One Martini backbone bead per residue (centre of mass of N, CA, C, O) as a GRO file, in nm:
protein
  511
    1MET     BB    1   9.411  17.867  12.892
    2ARG     BB    2   9.724  17.753  13.068
    3ARG     BB    3  10.048  17.735  13.136
    4GLY     BB    4  10.213  17.691  13.450
    5ARG     BB    5   9.974  17.708  13.659
    6ARG     BB    6   9.865  17.706  13.980
    7PRO     BB    7   9.605  17.563  14.095
    8LEU     BB    8   9.304  17.545  14.250
    9PRO     BB    9   9.057  17.433  14.412
   10SER     BB   10   8.786  17.223  14.396
   11ARG     BB   11   8.468  17.123  14.299
   12ARG     BB   12   8.242  16.918  14.478
   13THR     BB   13   7.981  16.731  14.562
   14ARG     BB   14   8.150  16.670  14.850
   15PRO     BB   15   8.284  16.905  15.022
   16SER     BB   16   8.534  17.015  15.184
   17PRO     BB   17   8.620  17.275  15.375
   18ARG     BB   18   8.871  17.348  15.187
   19LEU     BB   19   8.657  17.367  14.915
   20GLN     BB   20   8.421  17.582  14.963
   21SER     BB   21   8.517  17.836  14.791
   22LEU     BB   22   8.403  17.716  14.507
   23LEU     BB   23   8.135  17.776  14.612
   24PRO     BB   24   7.867  17.932  14.655
   25ARG     BB   25   7.801  18.165  14.858
   26GLN     BB   26   7.628  18.283  15.097
   27GLY     BB   27   7.391  18.474  14.901
   28GLU     BB   28   7.441  18.372  14.640
   29PRO     BB   29   7.326  18.326  14.335
   30VAL     BB   30   7.093  18.100  14.199
   31MET     BB   31   6.939  17.895  13.947
   32LYS     BB   32   6.615  17.781  14.014
   33LEU     BB   33   6.368  17.775  13.817
   34LEU     BB   34   6.069  17.787  13.925
   35GLY     BB   35   5.894  17.806  13.670
   36LEU     BB   36   5.999  17.539  13.539
   37PHE     BB   37   5.905  17.353  13.762
   38ASP     BB   38   5.608  17.416  13.739
   39ASP     BB   39   5.578  17.333  13.440
   40PHE     BB   40   5.681  17.046  13.467
   41LEU     BB   41   5.463  16.946  13.659
   42LYS     BB   42   5.210  17.027  13.491
   43GLU     BB   43   5.302  16.905  13.190
   44THR     BB   44   5.452  16.610  13.296
   45VAL     BB   45   5.399  16.490  13.592
   46ASN     BB   46   5.120  16.552  13.644
   47LEU     BB   47   4.808  16.480  13.670
   48ASN     BB   48   4.568  16.563  13.478
   49GLN     BB   49   4.255  16.700  13.512
   50THR     BB   50   4.097  16.512  13.324
   51ARG     BB   51   4.174  16.250  13.475
   52ILE     BB   52   4.068  16.331  13.748
   53ASP     BB   53   3.773  16.365  13.663
   54LEU     BB   54   3.735  16.071  13.562
   55LEU     BB   55   3.804  15.936  13.829
   56GLU     BB   56   3.580  16.065  14.003
   57GLU     BB   57   3.347  15.962  13.833
   58SER     BB   58   3.409  15.657  13.867
   59ILE     BB   59   3.400  15.650  14.177
   60GLY     BB   60   3.107  15.738  14.206
   61ALA     BB   61   2.987  15.493  14.052
   62LEU     BB   62   3.104  15.268  14.237
   63LYS     BB   63   2.963  15.352  14.496
   64THR     BB   64   2.673  15.331  14.396
   65PHE     BB   65   2.686  15.035  14.310
   66LEU     BB   66   2.761  14.907  14.587
   67ARG     BB   67   2.524  15.015  14.759
   68ALA     BB   68   2.307  14.859  14.553
   69SER     BB   69   2.409  14.592  14.613
   70ASP     BB   70   2.444  14.235  14.736
   71TRP     BB   71   2.660  14.293  14.923
   72LYS     BB   72   2.682  14.197  15.247
   73PRO     BB   73   2.847  14.413  15.357
   74LYS     BB   74   2.859  14.689  15.554
   75ILE     BB   75   2.890  15.013  15.455
   76VAL     BB   76   3.087  15.291  15.614
   77GLY     BB   77   3.294  15.355  15.372
   78PHE     BB   78   3.553  15.557  15.214
   79GLU     BB   79   3.914  15.530  15.113
   80GLU     BB   80   4.172  15.666  15.018
   81GLN     BB   81   4.470  15.541  14.848
   82GLY     BB   82   4.776  15.624  14.806
   83SER     BB   83   4.874  15.853  14.579
   84TRP     BB   84   4.602  15.990  14.570
   85ALA     BB   85   4.583  16.050  14.880
   86HIS     BB   86   4.884  16.187  14.897
   87GLY     BB   87   4.947  16.372  14.634
   88THR     BB   88   5.158  16.171  14.429
   89ILE     BB   89   5.041  16.150  14.163
   90ILE     BB   90   5.126  16.049  13.828
   91ARG     BB   91   5.208  16.051  13.518
   92PRO     BB   92   5.231  15.826  13.286
   93VAL     BB   93   5.429  15.681  13.088
   94ASP     BB   94   5.316  15.712  12.771
   95ASP     BB   95   5.011  15.732  12.857
   96ASP     BB   96   4.931  15.530  13.045
   97GLU     BB   97   4.802  15.370  13.283
   98PHE     BB   98   4.649  15.438  13.595
   99ASP     BB   99   4.642  15.429  13.950
  100ALA     BB  100   4.375  15.363  14.200
  101ASP     BB  101   4.283  15.362  14.548
  102LEU     BB  102   4.005  15.187  14.723
  103LEU     BB  103   3.851  15.172  15.026
  104VAL     BB  104   3.623  14.937  15.172
  105MET     BB  105   3.436  15.001  15.447
  106VAL     BB  106   3.359  14.736  15.680
  107GLU     BB  107   3.174  14.521  15.840
  108PRO     BB  108   3.154  14.239  15.988
  109VAL     BB  109   3.112  13.892  15.897
  110GLU     BB  110   2.986  13.622  15.999
  111GLY     BB  111   3.221  13.367  15.904
  112TRP     BB  112   3.417  13.525  15.745
  113THR     BB  113   3.668  13.542  15.534
  114ALA     BB  114   3.896  13.708  15.360
  115ALA     BB  115   3.820  13.579  15.083
  116ASP     BB  116   3.515  13.653  15.082
  117TYR     BB  117   3.536  13.959  15.039
  118VAL     BB  118   3.679  13.945  14.760
  119GLU     BB  119   3.511  13.737  14.598
  120GLU     BB  120   3.231  13.876  14.633
  121LEU     BB  121   3.316  14.137  14.498
  122GLY     BB  122   3.374  14.004  14.225
  123ARG     BB  123   3.090  13.893  14.171
  124VAL     BB  124   2.937  14.162  14.158
  125PHE     BB  125   3.091  14.270  13.906
  126SER     BB  126   3.066  14.011  13.712
  127GLY     BB  127   2.729  14.021  13.720
  128THR     BB  128   2.762  14.273  13.527
  129GLY     BB  129   2.753  14.453  13.228
  130VAL     BB  130   2.928  14.698  13.311
  131TYR     BB  131   3.189  14.517  13.468
  132ALA     BB  132   3.265  14.232  13.358
  133ASP     BB  133   3.512  14.326  13.155
  134LYS     BB  134   3.675  14.495  13.399
  135ALA     BB  135   3.701  14.260  13.604
  136LYS     BB  136   3.953  14.167  13.866
  137VAL     BB  137   4.087  13.921  14.075
  138TRP     BB  138   4.274  13.941  14.367
  139ASP     BB  139   4.410  13.916  14.673
  140TYR     BB  140   4.306  14.229  14.777
  141CYS     BB  141   4.138  14.286  14.503
  142VAL     BB  142   3.945  14.480  14.269
  143THR     BB  143   3.983  14.542  13.924
  144ILE     BB  144   3.911  14.834  13.732
  145THR     BB  145   3.929  14.861  13.377
  146TYR     BB  146   4.009  15.140  13.167
  147ALA     BB  147   4.107  15.128  12.871
  148GLY     BB  148   4.392  15.334  12.842
  149GLN     BB  149   4.350  15.495  13.138
  150ARG     BB  150   4.244  15.316  13.405
  151ARG     BB  151   4.286  15.197  13.750
  152ILE     BB  152   4.073  15.040  14.002
  153ASP     BB  153   4.123  14.962  14.342
  154LEU     BB  154   3.923  14.743  14.538
  155ALA     BB  155   3.942  14.724  14.901
  156PRO     BB  156   3.878  14.551  15.165
  157CYS     BB  157   3.793  14.690  15.504
  158VAL     BB  158   3.790  14.584  15.828
  159VAL     BB  159   3.586  14.700  16.100
  160GLY     BB  160   3.616  14.577  16.430
  161ARG     BB  161   3.700  14.267  16.467
  162LEU     BB  162   3.903  14.295  16.716
  163TRP     BB  163   3.834  14.606  16.768
  164PRO     BB  164   3.749  14.911  16.810
  165GLY     BB  165   3.885  15.046  16.503
  166SER     BB  166   3.998  14.823  16.360
  167LEU     BB  167   4.217  14.732  16.079
  168GLU     BB  168   4.158  14.516  15.780
  169VAL     BB  169   4.289  14.347  15.537
  170CYS     BB  170   4.239  14.125  15.250
  171ASN     BB  171   4.377  13.794  15.213
  172ARG     BB  172   4.316  13.519  15.036
  173LYS     BB  173   4.589  13.361  15.144
  174GLY     BB  174   4.656  13.519  15.448
  175GLY     BB  175   4.429  13.687  15.545
  176PHE     BB  176   4.426  13.897  15.795
  177GLU     BB  177   4.547  14.250  15.796
  178ARG     BB  178   4.697  14.485  15.940
  179SER     BB  179   4.600  14.845  15.931
  180GLU     BB  180   4.692  15.221  15.862
  181PRO     BB  181   4.592  15.421  15.622
  182VAL     BB  182   4.487  15.682  15.753
  183GLN     BB  183   4.735  15.750  15.930
  184TYR     BB  184   4.942  15.751  15.702
  185THR     BB  185   4.820  15.982  15.542
  186ALA     BB  186   4.843  16.189  15.775
  187TRP     BB  187   5.153  16.177  15.796
  188LEU     BB  188   5.209  16.291  15.513
  189LYS     BB  189   5.060  16.558  15.550
  190GLU     BB  190   5.251  16.657  15.767
  191ARG     BB  191   5.505  16.673  15.602
  192ASN     BB  192   5.394  16.880  15.401
  193ALA     BB  193   5.341  17.102  15.615
  194TYR     BB  194   5.640  17.135  15.703
  195SER     BB  195   5.751  17.228  15.419
  196GLY     BB  196   5.572  17.379  15.240
  197LEU     BB  197   5.422  17.457  14.940
  198ASN     BB  198   5.396  17.146  14.866
  199SER     BB  199   5.700  17.027  14.833
  200PHE     BB  200   5.689  16.731  14.917
  201ARG     BB  201   5.498  16.632  14.695
  202LYS     BB  202   5.661  16.736  14.452
  203VAL     BB  203   5.918  16.574  14.507
  204THR     BB  204   5.789  16.294  14.501
  205ARG     BB  205   5.707  16.317  14.206
  206LEU     BB  206   5.988  16.359  14.086
  207LEU     BB  207   6.107  16.086  14.188
  208LYS     BB  208   5.902  15.908  14.044
  209TYR     BB  209   5.970  16.006  13.762
  210LEU     BB  210   6.263  15.926  13.766
  211ARG     BB  211   6.209  15.627  13.795
  212ASP     BB  212   6.031  15.592  13.531
  213ILE     BB  213   6.222  15.730  13.310
  214LYS     BB  214   6.500  15.573  13.378
  215GLU     BB  215   6.505  15.274  13.500
  216THR     BB  216   6.750  15.236  13.745
  217PHE     BB  217   6.522  15.167  13.963
  218THR     BB  218   6.364  15.003  14.242
  219CYS     BB  219   6.056  15.145  14.397
  220SER     BB  220   5.807  15.172  14.570
  221SER     BB  221   5.593  15.417  14.650
  222VAL     BB  222   5.565  15.367  14.957
  223LEU     BB  223   5.867  15.351  15.012
  224LEU     BB  224   5.963  15.619  14.892
  225THR     BB  225   5.771  15.802  15.061
  226THR     BB  226   5.879  15.712  15.338
  227LEU     BB  227   6.172  15.788  15.310
  228ILE     BB  228   6.111  16.089  15.273
  229GLY     BB  229   5.935  16.139  15.528
  230TYR     BB  230   6.176  16.077  15.735
  231ARG     BB  231   6.342  16.359  15.644
  232ILE     BB  232   6.103  16.500  15.813
  233ASP     BB  233   5.998  16.737  16.074
  234TRP     BB  234   5.828  16.944  16.287
  235MET     BB  235   6.084  17.136  16.360
  236GLU     BB  236   6.105  17.232  16.030
  237LYS     BB  237   5.922  17.453  16.014
  238ASP     BB  238   6.032  17.707  15.805
  239ASN     BB  239   6.269  17.593  15.670
  240PRO     BB  240   6.495  17.694  15.423
  241ASP     BB  241   6.531  17.392  15.307
  242PHE     BB  242   6.198  17.447  15.214
  243ALA     BB  243   6.143  17.705  15.018
  244ASP     BB  244   6.139  17.507  14.762
  245VAL     BB  245   6.163  17.276  14.531
  246PRO     BB  246   6.475  17.258  14.474
  247THR     BB  247   6.556  17.274  14.772
  248THR     BB  248   6.396  17.024  14.868
  249LEU     BB  249   6.529  16.825  14.680
  250LYS     BB  250   6.816  16.861  14.786
  251THR     BB  251   6.760  16.797  15.083
  252LEU     BB  252   6.620  16.510  15.061
  253THR     BB  253   6.829  16.367  14.884
  254GLY     BB  254   7.065  16.410  15.078
  255ARG     BB  255   6.939  16.266  15.325
  256LEU     BB  256   6.893  15.995  15.187
  257ASP     BB  257   7.186  15.938  15.112
  258ASP     BB  258   7.306  15.944  15.394
  259TRP     BB  259   7.135  15.710  15.503
  260LEU     BB  260   7.216  15.493  15.293
  261GLN     BB  261   7.532  15.508  15.352
  262ARG     BB  262   7.475  15.389  15.654
  263HIS     BB  263   7.323  15.139  15.476
  264PRO     BB  264   7.445  14.868  15.312
  265ASN     BB  265   7.207  14.714  15.422
  266LYS     BB  266   6.906  14.604  15.425
  267PRO     BB  267   6.653  14.776  15.564
  268ILE     BB  268   6.428  14.894  15.787
  269VAL     BB  269   6.089  15.023  15.691
  270ALA     BB  270   5.870  15.150  15.884
  271ASN     BB  271   5.566  15.198  15.960
  272PRO     BB  272   5.478  15.479  16.137
  273LYS     BB  273   5.173  15.329  16.218
  274LEU     BB  274   5.316  15.017  16.179
  275VAL     BB  275   5.587  14.853  16.297
  276THR     BB  276   5.525  14.555  16.180
  277GLU     BB  277   5.564  14.707  15.905
  278ASP     BB  278   5.785  14.636  15.620
  279PHE     BB  279   5.874  14.811  15.340
  280GLY     BB  280   6.162  14.684  15.279
  281GLU     BB  281   6.043  14.414  15.143
  282PHE     BB  282   6.028  14.534  14.847
  283TRP     BB  283   6.318  14.452  14.873
  284ASP     BB  284   6.389  14.123  14.781
  285THR     BB  285   6.694  14.223  14.753
  286GLN     BB  286   7.011  14.333  14.798
  287GLU     BB  287   7.064  14.425  14.506
  288LYS     BB  288   6.832  14.632  14.484
  289TYR     BB  289   6.929  14.809  14.715
  290ALA     BB  290   7.214  14.872  14.612
  291ASN     BB  291   7.121  15.013  14.357
  292PHE     BB  292   6.957  15.235  14.490
  293ARG     BB  293   7.190  15.355  14.654
  294ASN     BB  294   7.372  15.428  14.409
  295VAL     BB  295   7.176  15.601  14.243
  296ILE     BB  296   7.111  15.816  14.451
  297HIS     BB  297   7.400  15.914  14.475
  298ARG     BB  298   7.424  16.012  14.183
  299TYR     BB  299   7.175  16.207  14.182
  300ARG     BB  300   7.272  16.388  14.406
  301GLY     BB  301   7.509  16.505  14.250
  302TRP     BB  302   7.340  16.628  14.016
  303ILE     BB  303   7.161  16.808  14.192
  304ASP     BB  304   7.383  16.976  14.322
  305GLU     BB  305   7.493  17.088  14.055
  306ALA     BB  306   7.233  17.218  13.945
  307PHE     BB  307   7.183  17.410  14.189
  308GLN     BB  308   7.466  17.582  14.139
  309MET     BB  309   7.377  17.704  13.894
  310GLU     BB  310   7.363  18.022  13.713
  311GLY     BB  311   7.306  17.978  13.432
  312ARG     BB  312   7.032  17.918  13.263
  313GLN     BB  313   7.124  17.708  13.045
  314GLU     BB  314   7.306  17.546  13.237
  315SER     BB  315   7.080  17.473  13.430
  316ILE     BB  316   6.898  17.326  13.238
  317ALA     BB  317   7.105  17.110  13.153
  318ALA     BB  318   7.142  16.991  13.439
  319TRP     BB  319   6.839  16.907  13.480
  320GLN     BB  320   6.828  16.725  13.226
  321ARG     BB  321   7.015  16.513  13.341
  322VAL     BB  322   6.801  16.425  13.548
  323PHE     BB  323   6.494  16.457  13.373
  324GLY     BB  324   6.536  16.543  13.095
  325ASP     BB  325   6.418  16.715  12.805
  326GLU     BB  326   6.143  16.823  12.937
  327PHE     BB  327   6.303  17.012  13.086
  328GLY     BB  328   6.270  17.327  12.965
  329LYS     BB  329   6.182  17.302  12.664
  330ALA     BB  330   6.045  17.577  12.597
  331SER     BB  331   6.298  17.748  12.666
  332VAL     BB  332   6.489  17.624  12.459
  333ILE     BB  333   6.321  17.694  12.207
  334LYS     BB  334   6.324  17.998  12.250
  335VAL     BB  335   6.627  18.038  12.238
  336ALA     BB  336   6.664  17.931  11.955
  337ALA     BB  337   6.483  18.143  11.820
  338ASP     BB  338   6.639  18.390  11.913
  339ALA     BB  339   6.908  18.311  11.784
  340ALA     BB  340   6.802  18.302  11.487
  341SER     BB  341   6.733  18.609  11.480
  342ASP     BB  342   6.937  18.793  11.711
  343GLY     BB  343   7.159  18.642  11.871
  344GLN     BB  344   7.385  18.611  11.649
  345ALA     BB  345   7.412  18.910  11.592
  346ARG     BB  346   7.527  18.975  11.871
  347VAL     BB  347   7.774  18.796  11.849
  348ARG     BB  348   7.903  18.922  11.596
  349GLY     BB  349   7.962  19.200  11.744
  350LEU     BB  350   8.192  19.038  11.938
  351LEU     BB  351   8.360  18.972  11.702
  352SER     BB  352   8.681  18.893  11.566
  353SER     BB  353   8.931  18.828  11.323
  354THR     BB  354   9.148  18.745  11.570
  355ALA     BB  355   8.995  18.629  11.844
  356ALA     BB  356   8.965  18.907  12.015
  357HIS     BB  357   8.726  18.887  12.204
  358PHE     BB  358   8.490  19.000  12.378
  359ASN     BB  359   8.400  18.959  12.706
  360GLU     BB  360   8.084  18.949  12.654
  361LEU     BB  361   8.067  18.664  12.529
  362VAL     BB  362   8.046  18.503  12.791
  363ASP     BB  363   7.770  18.615  12.880
  364VAL     BB  364   7.608  18.513  12.639
  365VAL     BB  365   7.677  18.211  12.676
  366LYS     BB  366   7.567  18.190  12.962
  367ASN     BB  367   7.262  18.260  12.867
  368TYR     BB  368   7.248  18.069  12.580
  369GLY     BB  369   7.483  17.910  12.500
  370ILE     BB  370   7.680  17.747  12.254
  371SER     BB  371   7.459  17.757  12.019
  372ILE     BB  372   7.519  18.070  11.953
  373LEU     BB  373   7.745  17.992  11.788
  374PRO     BB  374   7.893  18.006  11.509
  375PRO     BB  375   8.036  17.789  11.287
  376ASP     BB  376   8.319  17.971  11.251
  377PHE     BB  377   8.435  17.986  11.544
  378CYS     BB  378   8.616  17.706  11.516
  379ARG     BB  379   8.792  17.897  11.281
  380PRO     BB  380   9.043  18.056  11.347
  381PRO     BB  381   9.322  18.198  11.201
  382HIS     BB  382   9.538  18.056  11.416
  383MET     BB  383   9.460  17.780  11.328
  384LYS     BB  384   9.581  17.471  11.281
  385GLN     BB  385   9.639  17.225  11.056
  386PRO     BB  386   9.648  16.918  10.972
  387ARG     BB  387   9.940  16.702  10.875
  388TRP     BB  388   9.777  16.448  10.825
  389ARG     BB  389   9.676  16.180  10.665
  390PRO     BB  390   9.367  16.086  10.585
  391ALA     BB  391   9.135  15.878  10.614
  392PRO     BB  392   8.863  15.797  10.431
  393ASN     BB  393   8.720  15.722  10.729
  394LEU     BB  394   8.650  15.901  10.985
  395ALA     BB  395   8.644  15.875  11.304
  396LYS     BB  396   8.470  15.906  11.616
  397VAL     BB  397   8.542  16.107  11.896
  398ASN     BB  398   8.556  16.177  12.244
  399VAL     BB  399   8.550  16.436  12.484
  400ALA     BB  400   8.669  16.432  12.815
  401ALA     BB  401   8.612  16.614  13.129
  402GLU     BB  402   8.808  16.709  13.429
  403TRP     BB  403   8.812  16.844  13.732
  404ARG     BB  404   9.108  16.983  13.890
  405GLU     BB  405   9.316  17.114  14.120
  406SER     BB  406   9.551  16.947  13.984
  407ARG     BB  407   9.759  16.753  13.809
  408SER     BB  408   9.806  16.557  14.088
  409SER     BB  409   9.526  16.513  14.153
  410ALA     BB  410   9.243  16.383  14.210
  411PRO     BB  411   8.968  16.300  14.092
  412GLY     BB  412   8.695  16.470  13.972
  413ARG     BB  413   8.463  16.639  13.803
  414ALA     BB  414   8.257  16.648  13.558
  415ILE     BB  415   8.249  16.807  13.232
  416ARG     BB  416   8.081  17.014  13.024
  417ALA     BB  417   8.025  17.146  12.740
  418GLY     BB  418   8.004  17.493  12.813
  419GLU     BB  419   8.074  17.522  13.092
  420ILE     BB  420   8.098  17.734  13.352
  421LEU     BB  421   8.422  17.861  13.450
  422PRO     BB  422   8.667  17.920  13.651
  423ALA     BB  423   8.997  18.059  13.709
  424ARG     BB  424   9.053  17.743  13.810
  425GLY     BB  425   9.255  17.517  13.781
  426GLY     BB  426   9.165  17.226  13.578
  427LEU     BB  427   9.187  17.006  13.288
  428TYR     BB  428   9.114  16.668  13.208
  429PHE     BB  429   9.182  16.507  12.911
  430ARG     BB  430   9.003  16.263  12.713
  431VAL     BB  431   8.959  15.965  12.515
  432ASP     BB  432   8.662  15.843  12.352
  433MET     BB  433   8.503  15.618  12.208
  434GLU     BB  434   8.187  15.554  12.101
  435ASP     BB  435   8.206  15.260  12.260
  436GLY     BB  436   8.397  15.352  12.528
  437SER     BB  437   8.671  15.315  12.444
  438THR     BB  438   9.008  15.325  12.416
  439THR     BB  439   9.293  15.381  12.293
  440THR     BB  440   9.549  15.232  12.145
  441ALA     BB  441   9.890  15.162  12.133
  442GLY     BB  442   9.893  15.226  11.804
  443HIS     BB  443   9.836  15.521  11.912
  444GLN     BB  444   9.804  15.874  11.892
  445VAL     BB  445   9.755  16.190  12.066
  446GLN     BB  446   9.639  16.501  11.948
  447TRP     BB  447   9.619  16.844  12.057
  448ARG     BB  448   9.388  17.114  12.002
  449ILE     BB  449   9.457  17.428  12.149
  450THR     BB  450   9.219  17.699  12.160
  451ASN     BB  451   9.236  18.041  12.194
  452THR     BB  452   9.040  18.315  12.314
  453GLY     BB  453   9.040  18.640  12.354
  454THR     BB  454   9.186  18.925  12.470
  455VAL     BB  455   9.386  18.815  12.682
  456ALA     BB  456   9.523  18.585  12.529
  457ILE     BB  457   9.613  18.740  12.277
  458ALA     BB  458   9.775  18.969  12.422
  459LYS     BB  459   9.967  18.724  12.560
  460GLY     BB  460  10.025  18.505  12.334
  461GLN     BB  461   9.771  18.265  12.383
  462GLY     BB  462   9.666  18.186  12.078
  463ARG     BB  463   9.622  17.894  12.054
  464GLY     BB  464   9.637  17.623  11.761
  465GLY     BB  465   9.800  17.381  11.802
  466PHE     BB  466   9.995  17.087  11.849
  467GLU     BB  467   9.969  16.843  12.125
  468GLY     BB  468  10.056  16.627  12.346
  469GLU     BB  469  10.058  16.424  12.591
  470ASN     BB  470  10.100  16.499  12.970
  471MET     BB  471   9.947  16.232  13.039
  472SER     BB  472   9.790  15.961  13.119
  473HIS     BB  473   9.566  15.942  12.881
  474GLY     BB  474   9.624  16.270  12.851
  475ARG     BB  475   9.532  16.621  12.925
  476TRP     BB  476   9.662  16.915  13.077
  477GLU     BB  477   9.465  17.224  13.166
  478PRO     BB  478   9.475  17.522  13.264
  479LEU     BB  479   9.283  17.786  13.412
  480ALA     BB  480   9.277  18.152  13.310
  481TYR     BB  481   9.124  18.267  13.052
  482ARG     BB  482   8.902  18.461  12.935
  483GLY     BB  483   8.668  18.264  12.743
  484VAL     BB  484   8.634  18.077  12.431
  485HIS     BB  485   8.738  17.750  12.411
  486MET     BB  486   8.939  17.471  12.266
  487SER     BB  487   8.915  17.108  12.234
  488GLU     BB  488   9.104  16.862  12.038
  489ALA     BB  489   9.107  16.533  11.892
  490PHE     BB  490   9.380  16.334  11.746
  491VAL     BB  491   9.411  16.023  11.573
  492ILE     BB  492   9.719  15.837  11.525
  493ARG     BB  493   9.881  15.617  11.335
  494ARG     BB  494  10.198  15.494  11.381
  495SER     BB  495  10.278  15.318  11.128
  496ASP     BB  496  10.168  15.573  10.902
  497ASP     BB  497  10.062  15.860  10.990
  498VAL     BB  498   9.740  15.837  11.023
  499LEU     BB  499   9.434  15.981  11.026
  500VAL     BB  500   9.146  15.816  11.201
  501ALA     BB  501   9.058  16.042  11.422
  502LYS     BB  502   8.803  16.276  11.553
  503SER     BB  503   8.683  16.560  11.711
  504ASP     BB  504   8.496  16.773  11.845
  505PRO     BB  505   8.461  17.052  11.989
  506PHE     BB  506   8.556  17.153  12.318
  507TYR     BB  507   8.404  17.375  12.520
  508VAL     BB  508   8.565  17.644  12.703
  509VAL     BB  509   8.431  17.842  12.973
  510ILE     BB  510   8.573  18.145  13.096
  511GLU     BB  511   8.512  18.399  13.362
   0.00000   0.00000   0.00000
């Protein structure tokens, strides 16, 4: 960090052409973490094989039971429906029960109402000792619950009642309803084929997991899957925008966000194979849709930022912001173990007693993260000590940082401690109390800006003293010198000059 240098343009989530130079140029490497995405899907997101095997075993038993029962409709077949059929079923959060849907395709029964098909199906299951305690009748289906494991919904679907080949599901309260479940499933399989490498299905699972783990928006699975499906078409087969899972995730989330931003009001989301059916009705209020629109916009920004990260540990941290700590968890644990054994020894060899640390230290932090730094790194010899009398119990405050093109430019993107930054532009620092509030008028904030690294020390910029705010409610610091630097906030009560709160060091890594 350095005073008085005019910064260059910033990188934004949605950059204008003028700011494109700050993003990795086409052909420059980004850290895609393909192996970690595969592991995350297999170990955390996907329904595990044991559960799939149990599901298929239960489905087989239910088919055998129904064919041998006295249920009057003639069964012409069974069709998987929903996430199971679409290949987008995911493991439930907290290992809860998961759902699978099975359509029972039947010929019409003369004189039967839609309610008869469902209620008679419920009677068949309730009248046997095997399923009596497991069966429950709903409007469209009979649910068989295997406690703590899975739920299977069996829904009658009448074939050819209106005309040869017509399909209708049965609503006990609303009568027969047209449906095209087989064609809809085929449509989704086409989307997946266009994307290649099964990436459409994998991205759909990731977004469903994001919905379930974050609980920040509501969107039924069929609606979410349809929205994603509409974002890809046949002409895009072998498009590099779908080259792998993270690339497909970035592409489809970006396209979905663009579409949502063009529709501020709750839109119609037609079933692509039955245009009279509007899946958008699952947002039963404008408020729920508006929330979904806003949240997807926010996650799109996080995904774009994570995709652009180049350092492995920085990239993992960025994706953990999106998906939580389970993403890359094994890799993070391994890095921590490596650091405990020989990683910190490597860092020690790059440190000097004057804080004129070797330039290679930045590369090590880039690969391993700031946790690799030893505890005494934040106490270099040129750092000044606070001169204020401390309160008996110091409060904790947090430092927030924001990248800006220049001191006078508009707010930019938030920066995490330890994020690798180019020597461009600068950071606007501000103080937030732990409860999220800002400091009051009765206090002042002093900033301790400490530089390290050979370049800064050699040029007499090994700052470590205290400086006041130079902007409204914050401090601006240009980014200039390669190294691992620190920013700390100290809150002093004006009435008696007592130090009442301080922050932990906020590490700024400039490459």
